[in-house]
DRENGUMAR-539335 format. One record per residue (C-alpha): residue number from 1; x, y, z. Coordinates in steps of 0.001 Angstrom, whole numbers. Example, Ala and Ser with C-alpha at 12.3 -4.5 7.8 and 13.67 -1.06 7.14 Angstrom:
2
{1 {12300 -4500 7800}},
{2 {13670 -1060 7140}},
END
This chain:
157
{1 {-930 -23820 56206}},
{2 {-2507 -20525 56865}},
{3 {-6075 -19626 55829}},
{4 {-5008 -17876 52402}},
{5 {-3526 -21083 51547}},
{6 {-6092 -23483 52748}},
{7 {-8710 -21173 50588}},
{8 {-6748 -21198 47807}},
{9 {-6712 -25050 47898}},
{10 {-10314 -25410 48313}},
{11 {-11097 -23221 45367}},
{12 {-8330 -24684 43096}},
{13 {-9235 -28373 43925}},
{14 {-12914 -26679 43291}},
{15 {-14220 -27867 46604}},
{16 {-12455 -31750 46159}},
{17 {-12927 -32350 43113}},
{18 {-9341 -32331 41880}},
{19 {-8676 -34703 44632}},
{20 {-10602 -37499 42532}},
{21 {-7929 -40268 41934}},
{22 {-8391 -40835 38650}},
{23 {-9385 -38182 36458}},
{24 {-9596 -34933 38319}},
{25 {-9453 -32619 35451}},
{26 {-13045 -34502 33919}},
{27 {-14287 -34013 37403}},
{28 {-13473 -30691 37743}},
{29 {-15424 -29846 34466}},
{30 {-18379 -31813 35980}},
{31 {-18267 -30020 39084}},
{32 {-18422 -26692 37302}},
{33 {-21069 -28154 35008}},
{34 {-22982 -29253 37863}},
{35 {-22695 -25407 40244}},
{36 {-23914 -23863 36441}},
{37 {-26967 -25961 36659}},
{38 {-27889 -25348 40072}},
{39 {-27249 -21430 39568}},
{40 {-29407 -21354 36777}},
{41 {-32380 -23685 38052}},
{42 {-32528 -22774 41647}},
{43 {-30564 -19571 41864}},
{44 {-32241 -18243 39056}},
{45 {-29130 -16961 37405}},
{46 {-29668 -16194 33687}},
{47 {-27611 -18390 31078}},
{48 {-25368 -15680 30086}},
{49 {-24336 -15566 33411}},
{50 {-21685 -17797 32753}},
{51 {-19583 -14959 31091}},
{52 {-19963 -12795 34364}},
{53 {-18829 -15780 36308}},
{54 {-15840 -16349 34224}},
{55 {-14899 -12989 34248}},
{56 {-15131 -12803 37885}},
{57 {-13409 -16159 38357}},
{58 {-10556 -15791 36249}},
{59 {-8320 -13611 38344}},
{60 {-9829 -15617 41560}},
{61 {-8865 -18555 39992}},
{62 {-5484 -17276 39079}},
{63 {-4578 -16447 42241}},
{64 {-5582 -19850 43740}},
{65 {-3837 -21730 41255}},
{66 {-561 -19769 41748}},
{67 {-795 -20266 45241}},
{68 {-1684 -23742 45172}},
{69 {1114 -24221 42532}},
{70 {3734 -22421 45133}},
{71 {2127 -24184 48133}},
{72 {2669 -27818 46453}},
{73 {6146 -26775 44856}},
{74 {4771 -28058 41214}},
{75 {4453 -25722 38002}},
{76 {594 -27193 37367}},
{77 {-120 -29494 39665}},
{78 {-2805 -31895 38864}},
{79 {-5308 -31180 42021}},
{80 {-5816 -27649 40464}},
{81 {-8875 -28022 38343}},
{82 {-10607 -24361 38773}},
{83 {-9145 -23801 35136}},
{84 {-11252 -26580 33885}},
{85 {-14225 -25177 35818}},
{86 {-13706 -21525 34123}},
{87 {-13281 -23329 30416}},
{88 {-16283 -25298 30898}},
{89 {-17998 -22355 31630}},
{90 {-17363 -21000 28276}},
{91 {-17833 -23992 26660}},
{92 {-21026 -24463 28431}},
{93 {-22289 -20800 27592}},
{94 {-22831 -21689 23778}},
{95 {-25254 -24324 24879}},
{96 {-29061 -23912 25351}},
{97 {-29910 -24289 28836}},
{98 {-31811 -27043 29689}},
{99 {-30808 -29120 26306}},
{100 {-28861 -32127 27912}},
{101 {-27417 -32679 24816}},
{102 {-26211 -29639 23769}},
{103 {-24569 -29636 27570}},
{104 {-22990 -33048 27097}},
{105 {-21605 -31769 23472}},
{106 {-20212 -28786 25585}},
{107 {-18785 -31288 27852}},
{108 {-17052 -33395 25693}},
{109 {-15706 -30497 22819}},
{110 {-14402 -28859 26044}},
{111 {-12541 -32277 27420}},
{112 {-11472 -32390 23818}},
{113 {-9861 -29320 23262}},
{114 {-8365 -29288 26760}},
{115 {-6514 -32624 26214}},
{116 {-5262 -32539 23160}},
{117 {-4629 -28672 23149}},
{118 {-4377 -27330 19759}},
{119 {-2748 -24050 19092}},
{120 {-2464 -21909 20796}},
{121 {-3895 -23508 24199}},
{122 {-688 -25612 24551}},
{123 {1593 -22169 23830}},
{124 {-681 -20424 26914}},
{125 {233 -23213 28896}},
{126 {3611 -21504 29014}},
{127 {2773 -18158 30534}},
{128 {3999 -17532 34080}},
{129 {2348 -19109 37283}},
{130 {-1372 -19181 37733}},
{131 {-1632 -17474 34300}},
{132 {-253 -20526 32335}},
{133 {-2732 -22985 34535}},
{134 {-5518 -20848 33641}},
{135 {-5551 -19158 30352}},
{136 {-5082 -22485 28110}},
{137 {-8278 -23818 29686}},
{138 {-10030 -20491 28995}},
{139 {-9099 -21114 25141}},
{140 {-9949 -24323 25161}},
{141 {-13498 -23325 26240}},
{142 {-13315 -20649 23981}},
{143 {-12614 -23432 21194}},
{144 {-15450 -25875 22608}},
{145 {-17888 -22840 22506}},
{146 {-17092 -21802 18713}},
{147 {-17249 -25532 17676}},
{148 {-20726 -25750 19234}},
{149 {-21882 -22735 18202}},
{150 {-20856 -23687 14681}},
{151 {-22698 -27708 14969}},
{152 {-25732 -25608 16267}},
{153 {-25503 -23011 13488}},
{154 {-25151 -25813 10550}},
{155 {-27537 -28016 11935}},
{156 {-30292 -25459 12954}},
{157 {-30543 -27146 16549}},
END
């Protein structure tokens, strides 16, 4: 395996989260939350910076997911969790920073939409290569963010 493949594998597994024996997607989402909270709290990143991370991370994620899929010889290897990280960041952006209940809801809603894949989440999986691996989780993140924003508006919280 060359250096580019190793870098792709490191990013695609989100620094090893995807290698968890059980629930690699859940571990990837939690790893994404941990990085977001650390960047916000200790790095001074504003909460809206999550959108910049998603925009910058999406092409990198597509490349890493695609390259990892080729190396592993699988369409969508379970170890690839950078897609969960990106989708989780979208859902997390709808939570109030520091509000642990909202952060927990963002996590739960994202995982719900990622696992059950309502339309068009499942259809986006059919896109070619890394794009399909990433796109469905981005849409699940949008659904999670929308559901959390709606909930916050209804209960005025």
